[in-house]
C-alpha positions in Angstrom: -2.1 14.5 82.1 1.9 13.5 82.9 2.4 10.5 81.8 0.1 11.7 78.0 2.7 14.0 77.6 5.7 11.6 78.8 4.2 8.7 76.5 3.9 11.5 73.4 7.2 12.7 74.1 8.8 9.1 74.6 7.6 8.4 70.8 8.7 11.5 69.7 11.7 10.6 70.3 12.0 7.3 69.2 10.5 8.1 66.2 13.7 11.2 65.4 16.0 8.5 66.9 14.6 5.4 64.1 15.3 8.0 61.2 18.5 9.5 62.6 20.4 7.2 63.7 21.8 4.4 61.9 20.5 0.5 62.6 24.1 -0.5 61.8 25.8 1.8 64.1 23.4 3.7 66.5 26.7 6.4 66.7 26.4 7.7 63.1 23.7 8.8 61.0 21.6 6.9 59.0 21.7 6.4 55.1 18.5 8.5 54.8 19.8 11.5 56.9 22.6 11.0 54.4 21.2 11.0 51.1 18.8 13.7 51.2 20.8 15.5 53.4 23.0 15.8 50.7 20.3 16.2 47.9 18.9 19.5 49.8 22.8 20.6 49.7 22.8 19.7 45.7 19.5 21.8 45.2 20.4 24.8 48.0 24.2 25.3 45.6 22.5 25.0 41.9 19.2 27.0 42.6 20.9 29.6 44.7 24.7 29.5 45.3 25.8 29.1 41.7 23.3 32.5 40.3 24.1 33.9 43.1 27.9 34.4 41.9 26.2 34.7 38.5 26.2 31.3 37.0 22.6 30.0 35.6 23.1 26.4 35.2 19.5 25.3 34.7 18.6 28.6 32.4 21.3 28.3 30.0 21.1 25.8 28.1 23.3 26.9 24.9 26.5 26.2 26.0 28.7 23.3 26.7 29.4 24.4 30.3 25.9 24.9 31.1 25.0 21.8 29.4 27.5 19.7 31.9 26.5 21.4 35.1 22.5 20.3 34.5 23.8 16.7 34.1 26.1 17.2 37.3 23.0 18.7 39.4 20.3 16.0 38.0 23.1 13.3 38.5 24.2 14.3 41.6 20.5 14.8 42.4 19.6 11.1 41.6 22.3 9.7 43.6 21.2 11.6 46.5 17.5 10.6 46.0 18.6 7.2 45.6 20.6 6.6 48.2 18.2 8.7 51.1 15.7 5.9 49.5 18.0 3.0 50.1 18.6 3.6 53.6 15.1 4.8 53.9 13.8 0.8 52.5 16.5 -0.4 54.4 15.3 0.7 58.1 11.7 0.3 57.2 12.6 -3.3 56.1 15.3 -4.1 59.5 12.7 -2.6 61.3 9.3 -4.5 60.4 12.1 -7.7 61.1 12.5 -6.9 64.4 16.4 -5.9 64.1 16.2 -2.1 64.4 
């Protein structure tokens, strides 16, 4: 039974390392983590921090500043999502080629 749990632990550790660390340089974070992590930060800032400070960029689009903040939010969200997705696809392709 001990070897079963050892193999489970080893599999989880391998999967974690595969997702978190870069294929090109294992000392660095992967683009997938950087992209989706940045997306989370953008969403936290725009959904909790700015409203807590009195700014409501997603709710009041009547002023120019609110329109600009919405463009920044959606632009940053799109860029970080694309970066994370590219990182995930690159990692899958490198793994399929046996280079990871």
